[in-house]
C-alpha positions in Angstrom: 220.7 287.8 276.5 223.4 287.0 279.0 226.8 285.6 278.0 226.2 282.2 279.4 222.9 281.9 277.6 224.5 282.9 274.3 227.2 280.3 274.8 224.6 277.6 275.6 222.5 278.4 272.6 225.5 278.4 270.4 226.7 275.1 271.7 223.2 273.6 271.3 223.1 274.9 267.7 226.5 273.4 266.9 225.4 270.1 268.5 222.2 270.1 266.4 224.2 270.8 263.2 226.6 268.0 264.1 223.7 265.5 264.8 222.0 266.4 261.5 225.3 265.9 259.6 225.7 262.5 261.3 222.1 261.6 260.5 222.7 262.4 256.8 225.9 260.4 256.7 224.3 257.4 258.3 221.3 257.5 256.0 223.6 257.6 253.0 225.7 254.8 254.3 222.5 252.8 255.1 221.2 253.3 251.5 224.5 252.1 250.1 224.5 249.0 252.3 220.8 248.2 251.5 221.7 248.3 247.8 224.4 245.8 248.3 222.1 243.5 250.3 219.5 243.8 247.6 222.0 242.8 244.9 223.2 239.8 247.0 219.6 238.7 247.6 218.8 238.9 243.9 221.9 236.8 243.1 220.8 234.2 245.6 217.3 234.0 244.2 218.6 233.7 240.6 221.1 231.0 241.7 218.3 229.0 243.4 216.3 229.1 240.2 219.2 227.8 238.2 220.2 225.1 240.7 218.2 222.4 239.0 219.7 223.2 235.6 223.2 223.2 237.1 222.6 219.8 238.8 221.4 218.3 235.5 224.4 219.7 233.7 226.8 218.2 236.2 224.9 214.9 236.1 225.1 214.8 232.3 228.8 215.6 232.4 229.5 212.9 234.9 227.5 210.3 232.9 229.4 211.3 229.8 232.8 211.1 231.6 231.9 207.7 233.0 230.5 206.2 229.8 233.4 207.4 227.6 236.2 207.1 230.1 237.2 210.8 229.4 239.9 211.5 231.9 240.1 215.2 231.2 236.4 215.6 231.9 236.7 213.5 235.1 239.6 215.7 236.2 237.6 218.9 235.5 234.7 217.6 237.6 237.1 216.5 240.4 238.7 220.0 240.4 235.2 221.4 241.0 234.4 219.0 243.8 232.3 216.5 241.9 233.1 212.9 242.3 231.2 209.9 240.9 231.5 206.1 240.7 230.7 203.8 238.0 228.3 201.0 238.9 227.7 197.9 236.7 224.1 197.7 235.5 222.0 195.5 237.8 221.2 192.1 236.4 217.5 191.5 235.9 216.3 188.7 238.2 215.4 185.5 236.6 211.8 184.6 236.3 210.7 181.5 238.2 210.3 178.5 235.9 206.7 177.7 235.2 205.3 174.5 236.5 204.3 171.9 234.0 200.5 171.7 233.6 200.4 168.1 234.9 202.1 169.1 238.2 199.6 171.8 239.0 196.7 170.9 241.3 193.3 171.8 240.1 191.6 174.6 242.0 188.1 174.2 243.2 
């Protein structure tokens, strides 16, 4: 084997070892990142499942604060970005007065 051939094969061997090392490092890094993504995805899925419960809890707290006039509870909700307004209950519409029997026209 000539000197330049020995040098070329040695350089190719070193390059192959370097590429294998880089591949191992990237695969390890990829596995770590994939684990983090899986954890975040699981958190998002669990949060979506609990969203209805959280919404009901906030609604109940807002109703409680509005009905009792609890300022501390109102402030707690406001600090967490929840605002509400108190509306007076809607009045029921009056029923139309019934016509007297004598004023009705007979139907045929």
